[in-house]
C-alpha positions as CSV (number, residue, x, y, z in Angstrom):
1,M,47.4,187.0,-51.2
2,T,47.4,184.8,-54.5
3,V,44.0,185.8,-55.3
4,R,44.7,188.7,-55.9
5,T,47.7,188.9,-57.9
6,R,46.5,186.6,-60.0
7,T,43.2,189.1,-60.8
8,E,45.7,191.8,-61.5
9,G,47.2,189.6,-63.1
10,R,43.9,188.8,-65.5
11,H,42.7,192.6,-65.1
12,R,46.5,193.6,-66.8
13,S,46.2,191.1,-69.3
14,A,42.9,192.3,-70.2
15,D,43.6,195.7,-70.3
16,I,46.9,195.0,-72.7
17,H,44.3,192.9,-75.1
18,G,42.3,196.1,-75.0
19,A,44.9,198.4,-75.7
20,A,46.5,196.2,-78.8
21,R,42.8,196.1,-79.7
22,R,42.7,199.7,-79.9
23,E,45.4,200.5,-81.6
24,L,44.0,198.5,-84.5
25,I,41.0,200.6,-84.5
26,D,42.3,204.2,-83.8
27,S,44.9,203.2,-87.2
28,L,41.3,203.2,-89.3
29,R,40.0,206.0,-87.5
30,E,42.7,208.1,-88.2
31,R,42.8,207.5,-91.7
32,R,39.1,208.0,-92.7
33,P,39.5,209.6,-96.0
34,Q,41.3,206.3,-96.7
35,V,39.4,204.1,-95.7
36,R,36.1,206.0,-97.3
37,G,38.4,205.8,-100.8
38,L,38.4,201.8,-99.9
39,A,34.7,201.6,-99.4
40,G,34.0,203.2,-102.7
41,W,36.1,201.0,-105.0
42,S,34.8,198.0,-102.8
43,V,31.5,199.0,-104.8
44,L,32.8,198.5,-108.3
45,E,34.5,195.0,-106.5
46,A,31.1,193.9,-105.5
47,V,29.6,193.4,-108.8
48,P,30.7,190.0,-109.8
49,A,29.7,188.8,-106.2
50,L,26.4,190.6,-106.6
51,L,25.2,189.7,-110.0
52,S,26.6,186.0,-111.1
53,G,23.6,184.0,-109.5
54,L,21.1,186.2,-111.6
55,I,23.1,186.0,-114.5
56,V,24.0,182.1,-114.4
57,A,19.7,181.5,-113.8
58,R,19.2,183.5,-116.6
59,A,22.2,182.1,-119.0
60,V,20.5,178.6,-118.4
61,D,17.1,179.3,-118.1
62,D,16.4,181.6,-120.7
63,G,19.4,180.2,-122.6
64,F,20.5,176.3,-122.8
65,L,17.8,175.2,-121.5
66,A,15.4,176.7,-123.8
67,G,17.7,175.8,-126.8
68,R,19.1,179.4,-127.8
69,P,22.8,179.2,-127.0
70,A,23.4,182.5,-128.1
71,T,21.8,184.0,-125.8
72,G,23.3,181.8,-123.0
73,L,26.8,182.9,-124.4
74,A,25.5,186.4,-124.0
75,W,24.7,185.9,-120.7
76,L,27.9,184.3,-119.6
77,A,29.6,187.1,-121.6
78,V,27.8,189.8,-119.6
79,L,29.1,187.5,-116.8
80,G,32.5,187.7,-118.1
81,L,32.4,191.7,-118.2
82,T,31.4,192.0,-114.4
83,V,34.5,189.6,-113.9
84,V,36.9,192.3,-115.8
85,L,34.9,195.5,-113.8
86,G,35.7,193.7,-110.3
87,A,39.2,193.0,-111.3
88,W,39.8,196.5,-111.9
89,G,37.6,197.3,-108.4
90,T,40.1,194.6,-106.7
91,R,42.9,196.8,-108.7
92,Q,41.9,199.9,-106.8
93,T,41.2,198.6,-103.4
94,L,44.9,197.3,-102.9
95,A,46.2,200.5,-103.6
96,R,43.6,202.0,-101.2
97,L,45.1,199.4,-98.3
98,A,48.1,200.2,-98.7
99,D,47.4,204.1,-97.5
100,L,46.3,202.4,-94.7
101,V,49.1,199.4,-94.1
102,E,52.2,201.7,-94.7
103,P,51.4,204.8,-92.6
104,F,50.4,202.3,-90.0
105,R,53.6,200.3,-90.2
106,D,56.0,203.7,-89.9
107,D,54.1,204.5,-86.6
108,L,54.6,201.5,-84.9
109,V,58.2,201.4,-86.1
110,R,58.7,204.6,-84.3
111,R,56.9,203.5,-81.0
112,V,59.1,200.2,-80.9
113,V,62.1,202.8,-81.7
114,G,61.2,204.7,-79.1
115,S,60.5,202.2,-76.1
116,A,64.1,200.6,-77.0
117,V,65.4,204.0,-76.5
118,R,64.0,205.3,-73.6
119,R,63.4,201.6,-72.0
120,P,67.4,202.1,-70.4
121,V,67.0,205.6,-69.7
122,L,64.2,204.8,-67.8
123,T,65.3,201.7,-65.6
124,G,69.0,200.9,-66.6
125,R,67.6,198.0,-68.3
126,S,68.2,196.8,-72.5
127,G,65.7,194.8,-74.1
128,G,68.9,193.4,-76.0
129,S,68.0,190.6,-79.1
130,A,64.2,191.1,-77.7
131,D,64.2,194.3,-78.9
132,V,65.8,193.7,-82.0
133,A,63.5,190.5,-82.7
134,R,60.1,193.0,-82.1
135,L,61.8,195.7,-84.8
136,T,62.9,193.2,-87.1
137,Q,60.1,190.6,-87.1
138,H,57.6,191.5,-85.1
139,V,56.7,195.1,-87.1
140,E,57.4,193.5,-90.5
141,I,54.7,190.3,-89.2
142,I,52.1,192.9,-87.8
143,R,52.5,195.1,-91.6
144,E,52.0,191.6,-93.7
145,A,49.3,190.5,-91.2
146,Y,47.3,193.9,-91.0
147,A,47.4,194.2,-95.0
148,A,45.8,190.0,-95.0
149,V,43.3,190.6,-92.4
150,L,42.0,194.3,-94.1
151,T,42.0,192.5,-97.0
152,A,40.1,189.2,-95.9
153,V,37.5,191.3,-93.7
154,Q,36.9,193.9,-97.0
155,Q,36.8,191.1,-99.7
156,F,34.3,189.1,-97.2
157,L,32.1,192.3,-96.4
158,V,31.9,192.6,-100.5
159,V,31.9,189.6,-101.5
160,A,29.6,188.2,-98.3
161,V,26.8,191.1,-98.4
162,S,26.7,190.9,-102.0
163,A,26.0,187.5,-102.7
164,L,23.3,187.2,-100.1
165,I,21.5,190.1,-101.4
166,G,21.7,188.7,-104.9
167,L,20.5,185.3,-103.2
168,L,17.8,187.1,-101.8
169,T,16.3,188.5,-105.3
170,L,17.1,185.4,-107.3
171,A,14.9,183.2,-104.9
172,P,13.7,184.0,-101.1
173,A,13.0,181.0,-100.6
174,L,16.5,179.2,-100.2
175,L,17.9,181.7,-98.5
176,P,17.1,179.4,-95.0
177,L,19.1,176.8,-97.0
178,V,22.7,179.1,-96.5
179,L,22.3,181.9,-94.4
180,P,22.0,179.7,-90.8
181,P,25.1,177.6,-91.8
182,L,27.0,180.4,-92.8
183,V,26.0,182.0,-89.6
184,A,26.6,178.9,-87.4
185,G,30.2,178.3,-89.1
186,M,31.2,182.3,-88.1
187,A,30.0,181.3,-84.6
188,L,31.7,178.3,-84.1
189,F,34.8,180.4,-85.5
190,A,34.4,183.0,-83.2
191,V,34.0,181.3,-80.0
192,A,37.2,179.4,-80.7
193,L,39.1,182.6,-81.5
194,P,40.4,183.7,-77.9
195,R,41.8,179.9,-77.3
196,L,43.6,180.5,-81.1
197,A,44.6,183.8,-79.9
198,G,45.8,183.0,-76.4
199,Q,47.9,179.8,-78.1
200,Q,49.6,182.1,-80.6
201,R,50.8,184.5,-77.8
202,A,52.3,181.1,-76.2
203,A,53.9,181.0,-79.6
204,I,55.4,184.5,-80.1
205,L,56.8,184.4,-76.3
206,A,58.2,181.0,-77.1
207,D,60.2,182.7,-80.2
208,E,61.1,185.3,-78.2
209,R,62.8,183.2,-75.6
210,L,64.2,180.7,-77.7
211,A,65.8,184.0,-79.6
212,E,67.1,185.4,-76.1
213,Q,68.8,181.9,-75.5
214,A,70.5,181.6,-78.4
215,S,71.9,185.5,-78.1
216,T,73.3,184.9,-74.5
217,V,74.7,181.4,-75.8
218,G,76.3,182.7,-78.7
219,G,77.4,186.0,-77.1
220,G,78.7,183.5,-73.8
221,L,80.5,181.2,-75.6
222,R,84.0,181.1,-74.8
223,D,83.5,181.4,-71.1
224,I,80.8,178.6,-71.2
225,V,83.8,176.2,-72.4
226,A,85.8,178.0,-70.4
227,C,83.6,177.3,-67.0
228,G,82.8,173.7,-68.7
229,G,79.3,175.1,-68.5
230,E,78.3,173.2,-71.7
231,D,75.9,170.4,-70.3
232,R,74.1,173.0,-68.2
233,I,73.9,175.3,-71.0
234,M,72.4,172.4,-73.4
235,Q,69.9,171.9,-71.1
236,A,68.7,175.1,-71.1
237,A,68.5,175.6,-74.8
238,G,67.1,172.4,-75.1
239,R,64.1,173.5,-72.4
240,A,63.8,176.8,-75.0
241,I,63.4,174.7,-78.1
242,D,60.9,171.8,-76.9
243,D,59.0,175.0,-75.2
244,Q,58.6,176.5,-78.7
245,A,57.8,173.2,-80.4
246,T,55.4,172.4,-77.9
247,A,53.7,175.4,-78.5
248,T,53.8,175.5,-82.3
249,V,52.2,171.6,-82.4
250,R,49.6,172.9,-79.8
251,L,48.7,176.1,-82.2
252,S,48.6,173.6,-85.3
253,R,46.2,171.4,-83.7
254,L,43.7,173.8,-82.7
255,T,43.5,175.4,-86.1
256,A,41.9,172.4,-87.4
257,I,38.9,174.2,-85.7
258,A,39.2,176.2,-88.7
259,T,38.9,173.6,-91.2
260,V,34.9,172.6,-89.5
261,A,34.1,176.1,-89.0
262,V,34.7,176.4,-93.3
263,A,32.8,173.1,-93.5
264,I,30.0,174.2,-91.9
265,G,29.5,177.7,-93.3
266,G,30.6,177.4,-96.6
267,W,30.2,173.7,-97.7
268,L,26.9,172.7,-95.8
269,P,25.1,175.0,-97.7
270,V,26.1,173.6,-101.1
271,L,24.6,170.5,-100.0
272,L,21.4,171.5,-98.2
273,V,20.7,173.4,-101.8
274,L,21.3,170.0,-103.9
275,A,19.5,168.3,-101.0
276,A,16.8,170.4,-101.5
277,G,16.7,170.7,-105.1
278,P,14.1,168.0,-106.1
279,A,11.5,169.9,-103.8
280,L,12.1,172.8,-104.9
281,I,12.2,171.9,-108.4
282,G,8.7,170.7,-107.7
283,Q,7.7,174.1,-106.2
284,G,8.2,175.8,-109.3
285,V,11.7,176.6,-109.1
286,T,13.8,176.7,-112.2
287,A,17.2,174.6,-112.7
288,G,18.6,177.9,-113.6
289,V,17.5,179.5,-110.2
290,I,19.0,176.2,-108.4
291,L,22.1,176.9,-110.0
292,G,22.3,180.6,-109.8
293,A,21.9,180.0,-105.8
294,I,24.9,177.2,-105.8
295,A,27.1,179.4,-108.1
296,Y,26.3,182.1,-105.2
297,T,27.6,179.9,-102.4
298,L,30.7,177.8,-104.5
299,Q,31.8,180.7,-106.1
300,A,31.4,183.6,-103.8
301,L,30.4,182.5,-100.2
302,Q,32.5,179.7,-99.7
303,P,35.6,181.0,-101.0
304,A,34.8,183.9,-99.0
305,L,34.3,182.4,-95.5
306,Q,37.7,180.1,-96.3
307,S,39.5,183.4,-96.9
308,L,38.2,185.6,-94.2
309,I,39.0,182.2,-91.6
310,D,42.3,181.8,-93.4
311,G,43.0,185.6,-92.7
312,L,41.9,185.4,-89.0
313,S,43.4,182.1,-87.5
314,G,46.9,182.8,-89.3
315,P,47.3,186.7,-89.7
316,G,44.7,187.4,-87.6
317,L,46.2,185.8,-84.6
318,W,49.8,186.9,-85.7
319,L,48.1,190.7,-86.2
320,L,46.6,190.5,-82.7
321,V,48.9,188.5,-80.8
322,T,52.1,190.3,-82.2
323,M,50.4,193.7,-81.2
324,R,49.6,192.9,-77.7
325,R,53.2,192.1,-77.2
326,I,54.5,195.3,-78.8
327,V,51.9,197.0,-76.7
328,E,53.1,195.4,-73.2
329,T,56.6,195.9,-73.9
330,D,56.1,199.7,-74.4
331,D,57.0,202.2,-71.9
332,G,54.2,204.2,-73.1
333,A,54.4,206.2,-76.4
334,G,54.6,209.5,-75.2
335,D,56.2,208.8,-71.3
336,R,59.2,210.9,-70.8
337,R,59.6,210.3,-67.4
338,G,63.2,211.2,-66.3
339,L,64.0,212.8,-69.9
340,P,64.4,216.2,-70.5
341,D,61.5,218.8,-70.9
342,E,59.8,218.9,-74.3
343,P,61.7,221.8,-76.5
344,R,59.1,223.9,-76.8
345,L,58.7,224.1,-73.1
346,A,62.5,224.5,-72.8
347,V,64.5,227.7,-72.3
348,R,65.4,229.2,-75.9
349,R,68.0,232.3,-74.4
350,L,70.7,232.2,-72.8
351,G,71.3,235.6,-70.9
352,G,74.4,236.9,-69.2
353,R,77.7,235.5,-68.9
354,P,78.0,232.0,-70.2
355,D,80.0,230.5,-66.6
356,L,80.1,226.6,-66.4
357,L,78.9,225.3,-63.0
358,I,79.3,221.8,-61.9
359,E,77.7,220.8,-58.7
360,S,77.7,217.6,-57.1
361,A,77.7,215.7,-60.0
362,T,77.5,212.2,-60.6
363,F,77.0,209.9,-63.1
364,A,77.5,206.0,-63.7
365,Y,77.0,204.3,-67.2
366,S,74.1,201.9,-65.3
367,P,72.2,201.5,-62.0
368,W,75.1,198.5,-61.7
369,A,78.0,200.5,-61.9
370,A,80.2,202.4,-59.9
371,P,80.0,205.8,-60.8
372,V,82.7,207.5,-63.1
373,I,82.2,210.9,-61.7
374,D,81.4,211.4,-58.3
375,G,79.9,214.3,-56.4
376,L,82.4,216.5,-58.6
377,D,82.3,220.4,-58.2
378,L,83.8,222.6,-60.8
379,A,83.2,226.3,-61.8
380,V,84.5,227.8,-64.9
381,P,84.2,231.2,-65.4
382,A,83.3,232.3,-69.1
383,G,86.7,232.9,-71.2
384,D,88.7,230.6,-69.1
385,H,90.9,228.2,-70.5
386,I,91.0,224.8,-68.6
387,A,92.8,221.2,-69.3
388,V,91.6,218.0,-68.0
389,V,94.2,215.3,-67.3
390,G,94.1,212.0,-65.7
391,P,94.8,208.5,-66.5
392,S,93.4,206.3,-69.0
393,G,89.6,205.5,-68.5
394,V,89.5,207.8,-65.3
395,G,86.4,209.3,-67.0
396,K,87.6,212.4,-69.0
397,S,85.7,211.9,-71.6
398,T,82.7,211.0,-69.8
399,L,83.2,214.9,-68.3
400,A,83.7,216.1,-71.7
401,G,80.0,214.7,-72.2
402,L,78.5,216.2,-69.5
403,M,79.9,219.1,-69.6
404,T,77.9,219.4,-73.3
405,G,74.9,217.8,-72.3
406,L,75.6,215.1,-74.2
407,L,75.2,213.0,-71.2
408,S,73.3,213.8,-68.1
409,P,74.1,213.2,-64.1
410,Q,72.2,211.0,-61.6
411,Q,72.8,213.3,-59.4
412,G,73.9,216.6,-58.9
413,E,73.1,219.6,-61.6
414,I,75.5,221.2,-64.4
415,R,74.6,224.6,-65.5
416,L,75.8,227.1,-68.1
417,G,74.9,231.0,-67.9
418,G,72.8,229.6,-64.5
419,I,70.2,227.4,-66.2
420,P,70.4,224.0,-66.4
421,L,71.8,222.3,-69.7
422,S,68.5,220.1,-69.4
423,H,66.5,223.5,-69.4
424,L,68.1,224.7,-72.6
425,H,66.1,224.3,-76.1
426,P,68.4,221.6,-78.1
427,A,68.7,224.4,-80.7
428,T,70.0,226.7,-77.8
429,L,72.4,224.8,-76.6
430,A,73.9,223.4,-80.0
431,A,74.7,227.4,-81.0
432,Q,76.3,228.2,-77.4
433,R,78.8,225.0,-77.0
434,A,81.0,223.0,-79.7
435,F,81.9,219.6,-78.6
436,I,84.8,218.2,-81.5
437,P,85.6,214.6,-80.1
438,Q,88.9,212.8,-81.4
439,E,87.3,211.2,-84.3
440,A,86.4,214.2,-86.8
441,Y,83.0,213.9,-88.9
442,L,83.2,214.8,-92.5
443,F,80.6,214.4,-94.8
444,S,79.9,214.6,-98.5
445,A,79.8,217.9,-99.7
446,T,82.4,220.5,-100.6
447,V,85.2,221.8,-98.7
448,R,83.5,225.2,-97.3
449,E,80.8,223.6,-96.5
450,N,82.4,221.3,-93.9
451,L,84.4,224.5,-92.6
452,T,81.1,226.2,-92.1
453,Y,78.7,223.4,-91.4
454,L,78.1,225.4,-87.6
455,C,78.2,228.5,-89.3
456,P,76.6,228.6,-92.8
457,T,76.6,232.5,-92.7
458,A,80.4,233.1,-92.5
459,S,81.7,235.2,-95.0
460,S,84.5,234.3,-97.1
461,P,87.1,236.6,-94.8
462,D,86.1,235.5,-92.1
463,L,86.8,231.5,-93.5
464,A,90.3,232.9,-94.9
465,E,91.0,234.0,-91.3
466,A,90.1,231.0,-89.4
467,V,91.5,228.7,-92.0
468,D,94.5,230.7,-91.4
469,R,94.5,231.1,-87.7
470,L,94.7,227.5,-87.3
471,G,97.2,226.3,-89.6
472,A,95.0,225.0,-92.4
473,T,95.5,226.9,-95.5
474,A,97.9,224.7,-97.2
475,L,95.5,222.0,-96.4
476,V,92.5,224.3,-98.2
477,Q,95.2,224.5,-101.2
478,R,95.8,220.6,-101.6
479,L,91.9,219.9,-101.7
480,G,91.1,222.5,-105.0
481,G,90.1,225.7,-102.6
482,Y,86.9,226.0,-100.7
483,D,84.2,225.2,-103.6
484,A,86.2,221.8,-104.4
485,E,84.6,218.3,-102.8
486,L,86.1,216.8,-100.2
487,E,87.5,213.9,-100.9
488,Q,87.5,212.0,-97.2
489,E,89.5,209.3,-98.4
490,L,92.5,211.2,-99.6
491,L,92.7,213.1,-96.0
492,S,94.9,211.6,-93.2
493,A,93.3,211.6,-89.5
494,G,95.3,214.9,-88.7
495,E,93.8,216.6,-91.8
496,G,90.4,215.3,-90.9
497,Q,90.7,216.6,-87.6
498,L,91.7,220.1,-88.7
499,I,89.1,220.7,-91.0
500,T,86.7,220.0,-87.8
501,L,88.8,222.1,-85.6
502,V,88.3,225.4,-87.7
503,R,84.1,224.5,-88.3
504,A,84.4,224.8,-84.0
505,Y,86.5,227.9,-84.4
506,L,83.8,229.2,-87.0
507,S,80.6,228.2,-85.0
508,P,79.4,231.1,-82.6
509,A,79.7,228.9,-79.5
510,R,80.8,230.5,-76.5
511,L,81.8,227.0,-74.9
512,V,84.1,224.5,-77.0
513,V,85.4,221.5,-75.5
514,L,87.9,219.2,-76.9
515,D,88.1,215.8,-76.3
516,E,91.6,215.0,-77.3
517,A,90.5,216.6,-80.9
518,T,94.4,217.3,-81.6
519,C,95.6,214.0,-81.1
520,H,96.5,213.2,-84.7
521,L,98.1,216.7,-85.1
522,D,102.2,217.2,-84.3
523,P,103.0,219.2,-81.3
524,A,103.5,222.4,-83.1
525,A,100.3,222.7,-85.1
526,E,98.4,221.4,-82.0
527,A,99.8,224.4,-80.5
528,G,99.0,226.8,-83.1
529,V,95.9,225.2,-82.3
530,E,94.9,225.9,-79.0
531,R,96.6,228.9,-78.8
532,A,93.9,230.2,-81.6
533,F,91.4,228.6,-79.9
534,A,92.4,230.5,-76.1
535,D,92.7,233.6,-78.2
536,R,89.3,233.1,-79.5
537,P,86.0,234.8,-77.4
538,G,84.9,232.3,-75.3
539,T,85.5,229.6,-73.0
540,L,87.9,226.7,-73.8
541,I,88.2,223.1,-72.5
542,V,90.9,220.7,-73.5
543,I,90.6,216.7,-72.6
544,A,94.7,216.8,-73.1
545,H,95.9,214.2,-74.9
546,R,99.8,215.5,-74.4
547,M,101.1,217.2,-71.1
548,S,101.9,220.4,-73.2
549,S,98.4,221.1,-73.4
550,A,98.2,221.1,-69.6
551,L,101.0,223.7,-69.2
552,R,99.2,226.3,-72.0
553,A,95.9,226.3,-69.6
554,R,95.3,228.8,-67.2
555,R,93.8,226.0,-65.1
556,I,94.3,222.3,-64.5
557,V,91.4,220.0,-63.3
558,V,93.0,216.3,-62.7
559,L,91.0,213.3,-62.5
560,D,92.3,210.7,-60.0
561,G,89.0,208.0,-60.1
562,T,87.6,209.2,-56.9
563,R,87.9,213.3,-56.5
564,A,89.4,216.1,-58.3
565,H,92.3,219.1,-57.9
566,V,91.8,222.1,-59.5
567,G,94.6,224.5,-59.4
568,D,97.3,226.0,-61.6
569,H,100.4,223.8,-62.8
570,E,102.5,225.1,-59.6
571,E,99.9,224.1,-57.8
572,L,98.8,220.9,-58.3
573,L,102.6,220.5,-58.4
574,L,102.5,220.9,-54.6
575,N,99.3,219.2,-53.7
576,S,98.6,216.3,-56.3
577,A,101.0,213.1,-56.4
578,L,98.8,211.8,-59.4
579,Y,99.7,215.2,-61.2
580,R,103.7,214.9,-60.2
581,D,103.4,211.6,-61.7
582,L,101.5,212.4,-64.6
583,V,104.4,215.5,-64.9
584,G,107.2,213.4,-64.4
585,H,106.0,210.9,-67.4
586,W,105.6,213.4,-69.9
587,H,109.0,214.9,-69.1
588,G,110.7,211.4,-69.3
589,R,109.3,211.5,-73.0
590,G,109.8,215.2,-73.6
591,P,107.0,217.6,-73.4
592,D,105.9,217.5,-76.7
593,S,105.9,213.9,-76.9
């Protein structure tokens, strides 16, 4: 059993590693035009590396050693010109790199956010501060590392290929002194890279555990002190800190291999060329050619190899390991298990009467919490007017969320017009129901745009009628008319609610749910609003703030935490002790309190 588990773990690790690598490769394949643009400008960037050794050789042999300093200076001027051309090419390649990096970063943000949003829905668990760390830290690490790696690899390929071609053109006999050490240094680094990657991953995991531990301690500090758990928490936090420090130290030690690889591949060729100098001169190789070869190795190959190894051992490892961490914590970029159907597969038209039917609906806010709504059955015929009452916290707003499709039951089903809410296209559902919560949503625009937000085609007479019907005429006049800019800071909470109520009244929705949406209005204004909505075509559901709202409804739903009682006022007075208590409480304060 243990052997199989370890094997499965290795296979899963290899799969994740391969998936992370494929993500990076696919990001380039998907942007081939940008890659071609980068390659094109790299040709211009390669000019200095290609010609530097040849120009140095000509400047020395034909100029300075031949007693013609002017010729030597002329060749050096040509070298300066190639540097200018190369700088222009570098400038253009950096712009092309941005065209590759920024879209990749945007894709990654969408992936991380999507995973963080899906995880609680699919598993009931939140990523907590780990998700925040992935979004605010790891994505930016990947972005910067991705840019650094692309830059290092691109410049190495440009410089190394150009320098080797130039060296082959200048003196083929010198190539065996340069190429084998270069290959050996790169091979040594390639062999060490997997171990470096493993240690880099260990360092990232240690960082995440430390962040999670710090978040837990910070959030529960009062409880820790109250329970006398300081010593235990200090030990746990200390272990996380020690693990993070150990992982960082081990990673630092492994980076010494990169230094050895640079010494072999970058500095050893210089020493070999210098050591072979006397023998080469004896074979007729000029001093200018030897200096040109040293220019290729010392000014081109060695810096390029140094940049490549620095880029892969630093940003490169961060890129691969952090990308692997993103992949292994992702639920799947397109995985929609447990989520509503894709909009293109959803019902776009609602035919017939928009009856609302709730069948055995059960909803809890987490798998470990007691259900807020448990096995509820309720039929609301089209055109009905009901009020929902119950003690504070019993689940009235949760029921409103279920009725409007903002929440989905874990068991049971909710239908509108005979179609499950989860099967309705979002645009169709939005057109069929209007939900007004307690807090008014207003935005910076004209008064007219705020009032007609749910019905932009409303005519001026229809708008004026709605405003008058809900008693908002004086408010509109005080704000300066329909075309005045809405200044939210000048509105009271009740006035803000009144604007959103007019907005819902104008909407084409045939189901309106008011979740204490009139709580900031005075009783007379609330009564006028509810009568206007009751006279409006469609169904009205009121989450009651005052008992007077229940008395105006055709039917009343009483939630008591375990079951729902449905009936009119007289029936519930006879059959529901809780309703009698609520009526007695409100009547003790006055029906319109």
